[in-house]
C-alpha positions in Angstrom: -29.8 -43.9 -0.4 -26.3 -45.3 -1.1 -23.6 -43.2 0.4 -22.3 -42.4 -2.9 -25.4 -41.0 -3.2 -26.0 -39.5 -0.3 -22.4 -38.1 -1.0 -24.1 -36.2 -4.9 -27.1 -34.9 -3.6 -25.4 -32.9 -0.6 -25.1 -29.4 -0.6 -21.0 -28.0 -1.3 -20.1 -26.2 1.6 -20.1 -22.3 1.1 -16.8 -19.5 1.4 -18.6 -17.1 4.0 -17.3 -14.2 5.2 -14.9 -14.2 8.4 -16.6 -13.8 11.6 -15.4 -11.3 14.6 -13.9 -14.4 16.2 -11.7 -15.4 13.9 -10.2 -12.2 13.5 -6.4 -12.3 13.4 -5.3 -9.4 16.1 -1.6 -9.6 15.0 -2.7 -9.1 11.2 -5.4 -6.5 12.0 -3.1 -4.2 14.0 -0.6 -4.4 11.3 -2.7 -3.4 8.4 -3.8 -0.5 10.9 -0.1 0.4 10.9 0.7 0.4 7.7 -2.4 2.7 6.7 -2.0 5.1 8.8 2.4 5.0 7.8 1.3 5.5 3.9 -0.2 8.6 4.7 2.7 9.9 5.3 4.3 9.8 2.0 0.4 9.8 -0.6 -0.1 13.3 1.3 3.3 14.3 -0.4 1.6 13.0 -4.0 -2.1 15.0 -2.6 -0.2 18.1 -2.2 2.6 18.7 -4.3 3.3 18.6 -8.2 4.3 14.9 -8.9 8.1 15.1 -9.6 8.2 16.4 -6.0 6.8 13.0 -4.4 10.6 11.2 -5.8 12.5 14.2 -6.3 12.7 16.3 -3.3 14.3 19.7 -5.2 11.2 19.8 -8.4 9.4 22.5 -5.9 10.7 24.5 -3.7 9.4 23.1 -0.6 13.1 20.9 -0.3 14.9 23.4 0.8 15.2 24.0 4.3 12.9 22.0 6.8 11.1 21.0 4.2 14.3 18.6 3.2 14.0 17.2 6.7 10.8 16.3 7.0 11.8 14.8 2.9 14.9 13.4 4.7 12.3 11.2 7.4 9.4 10.4 5.4 12.1 9.4 3.1 14.1 6.9 4.7 11.7 5.8 7.4 8.4 5.5 5.5 8.9 5.9 1.5 8.3 2.4 0.0 8.3 0.4 3.8 5.0 1.0 4.6 2.4 0.5 0.6 5.3 -2.9 1.2 3.2 -4.0 4.4 0.6 -3.6 2.6 1.1 -5.1 -0.4 2.4 -8.7 2.2 -0.9 -8.2 4.3 -2.6 -8.6 1.0 -1.2 -11.3 0.1 -1.4 -12.5 3.8 -5.1 -12.3 2.7 -5.5 -14.3 -0.5 -3.9 -17.3 2.1 -6.1 -16.9 4.8 -9.0 -17.0 3.1 -8.2 -20.2 1.4 -6.9 -21.8 3.8 -10.5 -21.3 6.4 -12.3 -22.6 2.9 -10.7 -25.2 3.2 -10.9 -25.9 6.5 -15.2 -25.4 5.8 -14.4 -28.2 3.3 -15.4 -25.2 0.8 -13.8 -23.5 -2.4 -12.4 -19.7 -1.7 -11.6 -20.0 -5.9 -15.0 -17.8 -6.6 -15.2 -15.4 -4.0 -12.0 -15.1 -4.7 -12.4 -13.6 -8.1 -15.7 -11.9 -7.7 -13.8 -10.1 -4.3 -11.1 -9.0 -6.7 -13.3 -7.9 -9.6 -14.9 -5.1 -7.3 -11.8 -4.5 -5.6 -10.8 -3.7 -9.2 -14.4 -1.2 -10.0 -13.7 0.0 -6.3 -10.5 1.0 -7.3 -11.1 2.7 -10.6 -13.8 4.8 -9.3 -10.7 6.2 -6.9 -7.9 6.4 -9.0 -9.8 8.6 -12.1 -12.9 10.3 -9.4 -10.6 11.2 -6.5 -7.3 10.3 -6.8 -5.0 9.2 -9.3 -2.0 7.4 -6.4 -4.8 4.7 -6.4 -3.4 1.7 -5.6 -6.0 -0.8 -5.2 -6.4 -1.8 -8.9 -2.4 -3.0 -9.2 -3.3 -5.0 -6.1 -6.4 -6.4 -7.6 -4.4 -7.1 -10.9 -1.7 -9.0 -9.2 -4.3 -11.0 -6.9 -6.1 -12.2 -10.0 -2.8 -13.5 -11.7 -1.2 -15.0 -8.3 -4.1 -16.8 -6.7 -2.6 -19.7 -8.0 0.3 -19.9 -6.6 -0.9 -20.4 -3.2 -0.5 -24.0 -2.5 3.3 -23.7 -2.6 5.0 -24.1 0.2 6.2 -22.3 2.4 9.9 -21.9 1.0 9.2 -21.0 -1.9 6.5 -18.5 -2.3 9.3 -17.1 -0.3 11.7 -17.7 -3.4 9.4 -16.4 -5.9 7.8 -14.0 -3.9 11.7 -11.6 -3.4 12.7 -13.2 -7.0 9.9 -11.4 -8.4 10.9 -7.6 -6.3 14.5 -8.0 -8.4 13.1 -7.3 -11.4 12.1 -3.9 -10.6 16.0 -3.0 -9.6 17.4 -5.2 -13.2 14.8 -2.7 -14.8 15.9 0.1 -13.3 19.8 -0.6 -13.8 19.9 -1.8 -17.4 17.8 1.9 -18.1 20.3 3.8 -16.2 23.4 1.9 -17.7 22.0 2.1 -21.7 21.4 6.2 -21.0 24.7 6.6 -22.0 23.5 5.3 -25.8 20.3 7.6 -25.7 20.5 10.4 -28.0 21.0 13.8 -26.0 17.1 15.0 -27.3 15.8 11.5 -25.7 17.3 12.4 -22.6 15.7 15.8 -22.7 12.8 15.0 -23.5 12.3 12.8 -20.5 13.7 15.6 -17.7 10.5 17.5 -17.1 9.1 14.3 -15.7 12.0 14.0 -12.6 12.8 18.2 -12.9 9.4 20.1 -14.5 10.3 23.5 -16.2 8.1 26.4 -14.2 5.3 26.5 -17.5 5.1 23.1 -16.7 4.6 23.1 -12.9 3.1 25.8 -12.5 0.0 24.4 -15.0 -0.4 21.3 -12.7 -1.0 24.1 -9.8 -3.5 25.7 -12.1 -5.4 22.3 -12.8 -5.7 20.5 -9.4 -6.6 24.3 -8.1 -8.7 24.1 -10.7 -12.6 22.2 -10.4 -13.2 18.4 -10.2 -13.5 18.1 -14.0 -10.8 20.4 -14.9 -9.0 18.1 -13.7 -10.3 15.0 -15.0 -7.9 14.8 -18.3 -4.9 15.1 -15.9 -6.0 13.1 -12.8 -7.0 10.3 -15.8 -4.3 10.3 -17.8 -2.0 9.8 -14.4 -4.2 6.8 -13.2 -3.8 4.9 -16.7 0.0 5.4 -16.7 0.5 3.8 -13.0 -2.3 1.4 -14.4 -0.5 0.2 -17.6 3.1 1.2 -17.7 4.2 2.1 -14.7 2.3 -1.7 -13.4 4.1 -3.7 -16.1 7.6 -2.4 -14.6 7.0 -1.8 -11.1 3.6 -3.1 -9.2 3.4 -6.5 -10.7 6.9 -7.3 -10.1 6.9 -5.8 -6.6 3.9 -5.7 -4.7 2.6 -9.2 -6.4 6.2 -10.3 -5.5 5.7 -9.3 -2.2 2.0 -10.9 -2.2 3.8 -14.4 -2.5 6.3 -13.2 0.7 3.1 -12.0 2.9 1.3 -15.8 1.3 4.9 -17.0 2.5 5.1 -15.7 5.4 1.2 -15.7 6.6 1.7 -19.9 6.4 5.2 -19.9 8.3 2.6 -18.2 11.4 5.3 -15.2 11.3 2.1 -12.1 10.2 0.2 -13.7 13.0 2.6 -13.3 16.1 2.9 -17.0 16.4 6.6 -16.9 16.0 8.8 -16.6 19.3 9.9 -13.5 20.8 13.9 -14.2 20.0 12.3 -14.7 16.2 11.3 -11.3 15.5 13.3 -9.6 17.4 16.7 -10.9 15.0 13.8 -10.6 12.5 13.8 -6.4 13.2 17.5 -6.2 13.9 18.4 -8.0 10.3 15.1 -6.0 8.8 16.5 -2.0 10.0 20.2 -2.9 9.9 20.3 -4.6 5.9 17.5 -2.1 5.0 18.7 1.1 6.7 22.6 1.5 5.7 21.4 0.9 1.9 18.2 3.3 1.9 21.0 6.3 4.0 23.3 5.1 1.0 20.4 6.9 -1.6 20.0 9.8 0.1 23.7 10.2 0.3 24.5 9.2 -3.7 21.2 11.3 -4.4 21.7 14.4 -3.0 25.9 14.3 -3.9 24.4 14.7 -7.0 22.1 17.2 -6.4 19.2 14.4 -7.7 20.0 15.1 -11.1 18.3 12.9 -13.5 20.4 11.0 -14.9 21.7 9.8 -12.0 19.0 9.9 -9.7 16.1 9.3 -11.6 16.6 4.7 -12.2 20.0 4.1 -10.6 19.6 6.3 -7.3 15.5 4.9 -6.9 17.1 1.5 -6.5 18.8 2.3 -3.3 15.6 3.1 -1.4 13.5 0.1 -3.9 16.1 -2.5 -2.5 16.7 -0.9 1.2 12.6 -1.2 2.5 12.9 -4.5 1.8 14.7 -4.9 4.8 13.3 -1.7 6.3 9.5 -3.2 6.1 10.8 -6.5 7.5 12.2 -5.1 10.6 8.9 -3.2 11.3 6.8 -6.1 10.5 9.2 -7.9 13.7 9.2 -5.0 15.5 4.9 -4.5 15.9 4.7 -8.5 15.8 7.0 -8.5 18.7 4.6 -5.6 20.4 1.2 -8.0 19.7 3.4 -10.9 21.7 4.5 -8.1 24.8 1.4 -6.4 24.8 3.2 -3.4 24.6 1.4 0.0 24.3 -2.2 -1.7 24.6 -5.0 1.5 24.3 -2.6 2.3 20.8 -3.1 -1.8 19.8 -6.6 -1.2 20.1 -6.8 1.5 18.4 -4.5 0.7 14.7 -7.0 -2.9 15.4 -10.3 -0.6 14.9 -8.2 1.1 12.4 -6.6 -2.0 10.7 -10.3 -3.5 10.4 -11.6 -0.1 8.9 -8.4 -0.1 6.4 -9.8 0.1 3.5 -12.5 2.6 4.0 -9.9 4.8 6.2 -7.6 4.3 3.2 -10.0 6.0 0.7 -11.5 8.6 3.6 -7.4 9.6 3.4 -7.6 10.3 -0.2 -11.2 12.0 0.0 -10.1 14.6 3.3 -7.0 15.0 1.7 -8.5 15.8 -2.0 -10.8 18.4 -0.2 -8.4 20.3 1.3 -6.2 20.2 -1.6 -8.3 20.8 -4.7 -9.9 23.4 -6.1 -13.5 21.8 -5.4 -12.5 21.8 -2.0 -10.1 24.6 -0.1 -7.5 24.2 -3.1 -4.5 24.2 -1.1 -2.8 22.4 -3.8 1.5 23.7 -3.5 0.1 25.8 -0.7 1.5 23.7 2.4 5.1 23.1 3.3 6.1 19.9 3.5 6.5 20.3 7.9 2.4 21.4 7.3 1.8 19.0 5.1 3.1 16.2 8.2 0.7 18.4 10.6 -1.5 17.2 7.9 -0.9 13.7 8.2 -0.7 13.9 12.5 -4.4 15.1 12.7 -5.9 12.6 10.2 -4.0 9.5 12.4 -5.8 11.1 15.2 -9.2 11.1 13.3 -9.0 7.9 12.7 -8.1 6.0 15.4 -10.9 7.6 17.8 -12.8 7.5 14.7 -12.6 3.1 13.6 -12.9 1.7 17.4 -16.2 4.4 17.9 -17.5 3.1 14.4 -16.6 -0.3 15.6 -18.3 -0.5 18.7 -21.1 -0.4 16.9 -21.3 -1.5 13.6 -19.7 -5.0 12.4 -17.7 -3.8 9.4 -16.2 -0.1 8.1 -18.7 1.1 5.2 -16.5 0.1 2.7 -15.5 -3.0 4.0 -19.0 -3.9 4.3 -20.0 -2.8 0.4 -16.9 -5.0 -0.6 -17.9 -7.4 1.1 -22.2 -7.8 0.3 -20.7 -7.4 -3.4 -18.3 -10.6 -3.5 -20.5 -12.5 -1.5 -23.5 -10.8 -3.6 -26.3 -10.8 -0.6 -25.9 -7.7 1.9 -24.6 -8.4 4.9 -25.6 -8.2 8.2 -24.5 -4.2 9.4 -25.1 -3.1 13.1 -23.4 -4.9 16.1 -25.8 -6.8 18.1 -26.9 -6.0 21.5 -25.7 -7.9 24.4 -28.3 -10.3 26.1 
């Protein structure tokens, strides 16, 4: 038998799940940091009318201490942790392709199965539990952008940041064009930013009612995010940052392999450039009393742009913490929370909807912003305790196991082997 015939008959290597020993600790710590941080913003969507997520004056909870809590969450959390998640998702695509190539295997089939099942699970999350799901946009972006994974890091960074520029251009053009809109069009759009008392009460009554009664409102909101909002925001923001994540991973930035000086400069530049823009947006919006004509589009652009710097500052700070071994106990818990990020993300939705929606405690619009923050801290504590407890007994989180089993079309081993 010739060498050529041996090559023809040899089995094609298959992509395989990442084993525990192959994991990059820095990525897991950053992922755990992100999954906890994103709850600070999501809890506002679980607990209050939709408009209050963007507009603190949309209900009475934005006054006094409530405004201080909104300010804290807006400056330090709004869009920043979602950006870290998007970046990590792109890094994960590059990592999976790189490890498959090292085994002389192709990750393409696995990737598209992985995205398909993420889409299915995301749709279930969005339509059955909570409309604010981010998994569907991630799955769609993953389908679209995977073919760019082999670009050089510099090209990925340029293309990624260029994509993120599309949404603010849309916002600013829309804001400029409003001077030419018929007054009745502007009036028709205002309730989405500042709903009437009747509209707010109708939304509150729906989410305080039973699960089936909530369905039409939840499905309508989810479909809007999955279509119109995806095309003007998520495709460009999340998709662009996925490309940035691929580039940063290839440069060793997300695996804590750069110098400590690099990460210090990254954190200093990210916070130094991003925070002033975010704060300028707060000043602009408060000066205009969060009026629709000023804050719906151009007012949101400040945080959109500034958050690109702030999230990079967070990445630099977390990578530096990993390098320097700061707070090792917390890092171990964040690592576990990051390894179970899918499970923790969905469990946050389950816990919070049971607290706030009518099929649970029915506390929708009954908890002020400070109380919401207390609930966030309680869930953080719970997930930082339960994640390492679970992973001491099982190889994957429950949803990570399900996703992997569906992706690789076979049940993955779950129990941790006892030491010999």
